[in-house]
One Martini backbone bead per residue (centre of mass of N, CA, C, O) as a GRO file, in nm:
protein
   75
    1MET     BB    1  -1.946   0.208   0.554
    2GLN     BB    2  -1.848   0.440   0.824
    3ASP     BB    3  -1.603   0.279   0.957
    4TRP     BB    4  -1.292   0.326   0.842
    5GLY     BB    5  -1.112   0.207   1.063
    6GLN     BB    6  -1.239  -0.076   1.061
    7LEU     BB    7  -1.195  -0.137   0.764
    8SER     BB    8  -0.889  -0.119   0.773
    9LYS     BB    9  -0.849  -0.353   0.974
   10GLU     BB   10  -0.986  -0.574   0.804
   11ILE     BB   11  -0.804  -0.557   0.555
   12THR     BB   12  -0.534  -0.597   0.697
   13HIS     BB   13  -0.605  -0.874   0.813
   14TRP     BB   14  -0.659  -1.015   0.544
   15ILE     BB   15  -0.380  -0.979   0.422
   16LYS     BB   16  -0.223  -1.126   0.648
   17GLU     BB   17  -0.370  -1.397   0.633
   18TYR     BB   18  -0.309  -1.458   0.340
   19ALA     BB   19  -0.004  -1.453   0.359
   20GLU     BB   20   0.033  -1.668   0.584
   21SER     BB   21  -0.132  -1.904   0.435
   22ASN     BB   22   0.102  -1.857   0.181
   23GLN     BB   23   0.397  -1.794   0.277
   24ILE     BB   24   0.408  -1.477   0.301
   25THR     BB   25   0.667  -1.223   0.392
   26SER     BB   26   0.615  -1.023   0.146
   27LEU     BB   27   0.540  -0.703   0.004
   28ILE     BB   28   0.448  -0.567  -0.325
   29VAL     BB   29   0.431  -0.217  -0.436
   30GLY     BB   30   0.305  -0.007  -0.676
   31VAL     BB   31   0.364   0.346  -0.723
   32SER     BB   32   0.202   0.638  -0.897
   33GLY     BB   33   0.033   0.878  -0.718
   34GLY     BB   34  -0.225   0.752  -0.653
   35ILE     BB   35  -0.484   0.645  -0.454
   36ASP     BB   36  -0.476   0.339  -0.489
   37SER     BB   37  -0.171   0.290  -0.418
   38ALA     BB   38  -0.177   0.436  -0.146
   39VAL     BB   39  -0.380   0.254  -0.003
   40THR     BB   40  -0.250  -0.021  -0.053
   41SER     BB   41   0.030   0.040   0.079
   42THR     BB   42  -0.079   0.114   0.357
   43LEU     BB   43  -0.220  -0.153   0.424
   44CYS     BB   44   0.031  -0.327   0.396
   45ALA     BB   45   0.206  -0.183   0.612
   46LYS     BB   46  -0.007  -0.241   0.852
   47THR     BB   47   0.064  -0.554   0.885
   48GLY     BB   48   0.400  -0.578   0.938
   49LEU     BB   49   0.505  -0.652   0.687
   50ASN     BB   50   0.718  -0.666   0.450
   51THR     BB   51   0.731  -0.359   0.253
   52ILE     BB   52   0.756  -0.301  -0.090
   53VAL     BB   53   0.811   0.017  -0.254
   54LEU     BB   54   0.743   0.126  -0.587
   55ASN     BB   55   0.812   0.335  -0.842
   56MET     BB   56   0.537   0.358  -1.104
   57PRO     BB   57   0.537   0.517  -1.368
   58ILE     BB   58   0.257   0.629  -1.615
   59HIS     BB   59   0.277   0.886  -1.791
   60GLN     BB   60   0.298   1.129  -1.593
   61GLU     BB   61   0.313   1.377  -1.409
   62ILE     BB   62   0.548   1.502  -1.198
   63LEU     BB   63   0.360   1.527  -0.953
   64GLN     BB   64   0.297   1.224  -0.926
   65TYR     BB   65   0.587   1.137  -0.879
   66ASP     BB   66   0.628   1.309  -0.625
   67LEU     BB   67   0.398   1.182  -0.461
   68SER     BB   68   0.513   0.897  -0.455
   69ASN     BB   69   0.773   0.971  -0.304
   70LEU     BB   70   0.636   1.085  -0.051
   71HIS     BB   71   0.488   0.827   0.025
   72ILE     BB   72   0.732   0.645   0.059
   73GLU     BB   73   0.861   0.810   0.285
   74TRP     BB   74   0.619   0.791   0.484
   75LEU     BB   75   0.634   0.470   0.505
   0.00000   0.00000   0.00000
């Protein structure tokens, strides 16, 4: 798929539908400073559901920890 904006909307919609169909009112995401958790937490936040983001360092360099904190602030 080349339309990344559309893909983002589809994934966000899927997350929201899944949460609502299972009576989930909040999402919790651990952020490590890597791209995977950054993308996941951003998509969850875009659902409009209450999204709790926690810094979850995994023995990484301080730069990764700092990046995760910056991402949490940005969200």
